[in-house]
C-alpha positions as CSV (number, residue, x, y, z in Angstrom):
1,M,59.1,64.9,-7.2
2,K,58.7,68.2,-9.2
3,H,58.1,71.8,-8.3
4,A,57.5,71.1,-4.7
5,D,60.8,69.2,-4.4
6,I,62.9,71.9,-6.0
7,K,61.4,74.6,-3.8
8,E,62.0,72.4,-0.8
9,A,65.7,71.8,-1.8
10,A,66.1,75.5,-2.5
11,E,64.6,76.7,0.8
12,A,66.9,74.3,2.6
13,L,69.9,75.9,0.9
14,F,68.6,79.4,1.7
15,N,68.7,78.4,5.3
16,E,72.2,77.0,5.1
17,Q,74.4,79.2,7.3
18,R,77.9,78.1,6.0
19,S,77.5,79.8,2.6
20,P,74.9,82.1,1.0
21,F,75.4,79.8,-2.1
22,G,74.4,76.6,-0.4
23,A,76.1,73.6,0.8
24,F,77.0,71.8,-2.3
25,S,79.8,74.0,-3.6
26,L,83.2,72.4,-3.9
27,G,85.4,73.5,-1.1
28,S,82.5,75.1,0.7
29,E,83.4,77.4,3.4
30,T,82.0,80.1,5.7
31,H,81.6,83.2,3.3
32,H,79.6,86.2,4.2
33,A,81.1,88.9,1.9
34,V,79.5,88.1,-1.5
35,T,80.8,89.8,-4.6
36,I,80.2,89.1,-8.4
37,P,83.5,87.3,-8.7
38,D,82.5,85.2,-5.7
39,A,79.3,84.4,-7.8
40,V,81.2,83.7,-10.9
41,R,83.5,81.3,-9.1
42,R,80.7,79.4,-7.6
43,C,78.8,79.1,-10.9
44,R,82.0,77.8,-12.4
45,W,82.0,75.1,-9.7
46,I,78.6,74.1,-10.6
47,S,79.5,74.1,-14.3
48,V,82.5,71.8,-13.4
49,D,80.3,69.4,-11.6
50,I,78.1,68.9,-14.6
51,N,81.0,69.1,-17.1
52,A,79.7,72.2,-18.9
53,S,82.2,74.3,-20.9
54,A,80.4,77.6,-20.4
55,F,77.7,79.4,-18.2
56,G,75.8,82.5,-17.6
57,L,73.4,84.1,-15.1
58,Y,70.7,86.4,-16.4
59,F,67.9,88.5,-15.0
60,V,64.5,88.6,-16.6
61,S,63.8,92.2,-17.6
62,P,60.8,93.7,-15.5
63,S,59.3,95.2,-18.5
64,P,56.2,93.3,-19.5
65,E,56.4,94.9,-23.0
66,R,59.7,93.4,-24.1
67,A,60.7,89.9,-23.0
68,R,64.4,89.7,-22.7
69,L,67.3,88.4,-20.6
70,V,69.7,91.0,-19.1
71,P,73.1,89.4,-18.6
72,C,74.7,89.7,-15.1
73,F,77.8,87.6,-15.9
74,D,79.0,84.7,-17.9
75,S,82.1,82.4,-18.1
76,D,84.1,85.2,-19.9
77,Y,83.6,87.7,-17.0
78,P,84.5,90.5,-16.8
79,G,84.1,90.4,-20.6
80,V,80.9,89.0,-22.3
81,A,80.8,85.8,-24.3
82,V,79.6,85.5,-27.8
83,A,76.9,83.1,-26.6
84,T,75.5,85.8,-24.2
85,K,74.9,88.1,-27.2
86,F,72.6,85.4,-28.6
87,I,70.9,84.6,-25.4
88,S,70.1,88.1,-24.4
89,G,68.8,88.8,-28.0
90,A,65.7,87.6,-29.5
91,N,66.6,84.0,-29.0
92,G,65.7,84.3,-25.3
93,E,62.3,85.7,-25.6
94,D,60.5,82.2,-25.3
95,I,62.4,81.1,-22.2
96,V,61.8,84.5,-20.7
97,R,57.9,84.0,-20.7
98,H,58.5,80.4,-19.5
99,S,60.7,81.6,-16.7
100,R,58.1,84.0,-15.4
101,I,55.5,81.3,-14.8
102,S,57.5,78.1,-14.2
103,T,60.7,76.7,-12.7
104,E,60.8,73.7,-15.0
105,P,64.2,73.4,-16.7
106,R,64.6,73.6,-20.5
107,W,67.3,72.1,-22.6
108,W,68.3,72.0,-26.3
109,T,70.7,70.4,-28.7
110,D,71.9,71.9,-32.0
111,D,75.5,70.5,-32.1
112,G,75.0,67.2,-33.7
113,V,75.9,65.3,-30.7
114,A,73.3,62.5,-30.4
115,A,74.5,61.5,-26.9
116,M,73.4,65.0,-25.6
117,A,69.9,64.6,-26.9
118,D,69.7,61.1,-25.3
119,M,71.0,62.3,-22.1
120,F,68.6,65.3,-21.8
121,G,65.7,63.4,-23.2
122,N,66.0,60.9,-20.2
123,L,65.6,63.7,-17.6
124,A,62.2,63.8,-16.0
125,W,60.7,67.3,-15.2
126,T,62.5,69.0,-18.1
127,G,61.4,70.2,-21.5
128,Q,63.0,70.8,-24.8
129,M,63.3,74.2,-26.4
130,A,64.7,76.0,-29.4
131,P,68.5,76.5,-29.1
132,L,69.4,79.6,-27.2
133,T,72.6,79.9,-29.1
134,P,73.1,78.1,-32.5
135,G,75.5,75.0,-32.9
136,S,75.4,74.3,-29.1
137,S,73.8,72.1,-26.5
138,G,72.7,73.4,-23.0
139,I,70.3,73.5,-20.2
140,A,68.6,76.6,-18.7
141,F,67.5,76.5,-15.1
142,P,64.7,79.2,-14.3
143,V,65.4,80.8,-10.9
144,H,63.4,83.1,-8.6
145,A,64.2,85.4,-5.7
146,D,62.6,88.0,-3.4
147,R,60.8,91.0,-4.7
148,G,59.4,89.1,-7.7
149,Q,62.9,88.9,-9.3
150,C,63.4,86.0,-11.7
151,G,66.2,84.9,-14.1
152,L,68.0,82.0,-15.7
153,V,71.1,80.2,-15.1
154,V,72.4,78.7,-18.2
155,F,75.0,75.9,-18.9
156,L,76.4,75.1,-22.3
157,G,78.5,72.2,-23.6
158,S,78.7,69.1,-25.8
159,E,79.7,66.9,-22.9
160,I,77.3,68.0,-20.2
161,A,76.7,65.0,-17.8
162,L,73.5,65.4,-15.6
163,A,71.9,62.5,-13.9
164,Q,68.4,62.5,-12.8
165,D,69.2,62.4,-9.1
166,A,71.6,65.5,-9.4
167,L,69.1,67.6,-11.3
168,Y,67.3,68.7,-8.2
169,E,70.5,69.6,-6.4
170,I,72.0,71.5,-9.3
171,H,68.8,73.5,-9.5
172,A,68.7,74.2,-6.0
173,R,72.3,75.5,-6.1
174,C,71.1,77.7,-9.0
175,F,68.2,79.1,-6.9
176,S,70.6,79.9,-4.0
177,L,73.3,81.6,-6.3
178,F,70.6,83.7,-8.0
179,A,69.2,84.7,-4.6
180,A,72.5,85.7,-3.3
181,V,73.3,87.8,-6.4
182,A,69.9,89.4,-6.3
183,R,70.4,90.4,-2.5
184,M,73.9,91.8,-3.4
185,R,72.8,94.5,-5.7
186,P,69.1,94.5,-6.2
187,G,69.1,97.8,-7.9
188,D,71.8,97.5,-10.5
189,V,72.5,93.6,-11.0
190,G,72.2,92.7,-14.6
191,R,72.3,96.4,-15.8
192,M,76.1,96.8,-16.0
193,R,77.6,96.8,-19.5
194,S,80.8,95.0,-20.3
195,I,84.0,96.9,-19.3
196,S,87.1,96.2,-21.6
197,K,90.5,95.1,-20.4
198,R,91.9,98.7,-21.2
199,E,89.2,100.3,-19.2
200,L,89.8,98.3,-16.1
201,E,93.6,99.1,-16.4
202,C,92.8,102.9,-16.4
203,L,90.5,102.4,-13.5
204,K,93.1,100.4,-11.5
205,L,95.8,103.0,-12.2
206,T,93.4,105.8,-11.1
207,A,92.8,103.8,-7.8
208,N,96.6,103.8,-7.2
209,G,96.6,107.5,-7.4
210,N,97.8,108.2,-11.0
211,T,96.6,111.1,-13.1
212,S,95.4,110.9,-16.7
213,E,98.8,112.1,-17.9
214,E,100.5,109.4,-15.8
215,I,98.0,106.7,-17.0
216,A,98.7,107.7,-20.7
217,R,102.5,107.5,-20.1
218,L,102.3,104.0,-18.4
219,L,100.0,102.5,-21.1
220,K,101.5,104.3,-23.9
221,L,98.3,106.0,-24.8
222,S,97.3,109.7,-25.6
223,V,96.0,111.6,-22.8
224,H,92.7,111.9,-24.7
225,T,92.4,108.1,-25.2
226,A,93.1,107.6,-21.3
227,N,90.4,110.0,-20.5
228,Q,88.0,108.4,-23.0
229,Y,88.6,105.0,-21.3
230,L,88.0,106.4,-17.9
231,T,84.8,108.2,-19.1
232,Q,83.4,104.9,-20.8
233,S,84.1,102.9,-17.6
234,T,82.5,105.5,-15.5
235,Q,79.4,105.5,-17.7
236,K,79.3,101.6,-17.7
237,L,79.4,101.5,-14.0
238,N,76.5,104.1,-13.7
239,A,78.9,106.4,-11.7
240,V,78.9,110.1,-11.5
241,N,82.6,110.5,-11.7
242,R,85.8,108.5,-12.0
243,N,86.3,108.4,-8.2
244,Q,82.8,106.8,-7.7
245,A,83.6,104.4,-10.7
246,V,86.8,103.3,-8.8
247,A,84.8,102.7,-5.7
248,K,82.3,100.7,-7.6
249,A,84.9,98.7,-9.3
250,L,86.6,97.9,-6.0
251,R,83.4,96.9,-4.4
252,L,82.5,94.6,-7.3
253,G,85.8,93.0,-7.3
254,L,86.6,94.2,-10.9
255,I,89.9,95.8,-9.7
256,E,92.0,95.3,-6.6
C-alpha cells in the first residue's frame, strides 16, 4: 500500500463533487468558489486533525538550475511565518529534488521530543530527512497537479499525532488541496510576496473610494507614506496600478 494507494485515494478526492478539497474536511460542504483564504482554512483543518501547530503550502520552482520552494501561504497568512523563511531557503533544496521524483512523505525531528521520533519512525512509507527548520518536528507531503506542477504541504509541531491508517487519507487531502490551489491561479500562485497589515489597510480604504490624502488622514500617516504603501502592495500583487491591485486583493480575499 504505497504509491498506487495514495494516487488512488487522491484521484477519488479529485472526483469528489462536494468540495474541490475532498470529502474529509471538517464541516465539508458544497463549495465551488475557491480562494486562497478558503485554501488556508482547509489546510488549517488538516492541521487540526493531526494536532500540528503550524503549516505551509509551497510550490516547487520550475527552474531546474535552482532547486527551491516558493511559498504560497502558511499559518500566518496573509503574513509569512519565520519557519517559511527557512523552508523556502537553502534548507528546502533536498526535499525539492525528492518531490520532483517521488510522493513519499518525509519527516524530521529536531526539538528533543523523543515521542515525535518514535511516532514518525513507526510510519511505513515515510523517510527521515534533515530538519526543514531548526528546533522543530514536522512532516512534508510531496504533492503534484496538472501541467507538471509539484509542491509540498508541510506540517510542524511537537505534538503531531498521525496514525498509519490516517497517513494516506491526510496525504490524499493534501493532493486535493494542492490541485485546487494550482487550478485557482496557475500563473501566479506561489509568486506573491507577503503584504503587510498597513499595506492591506491602505488597499481596503482605496477600495472604499478614499484618496491618498484621506487614507493618510484616517491612518495618521503622511501622504507620501500612504502612497508608498499603495505602491508596494501594487508591486507585490503584480498589478499595473492601484485599481488593479484592489481588484486582485478583493479576488484573493485579502480585503473585503
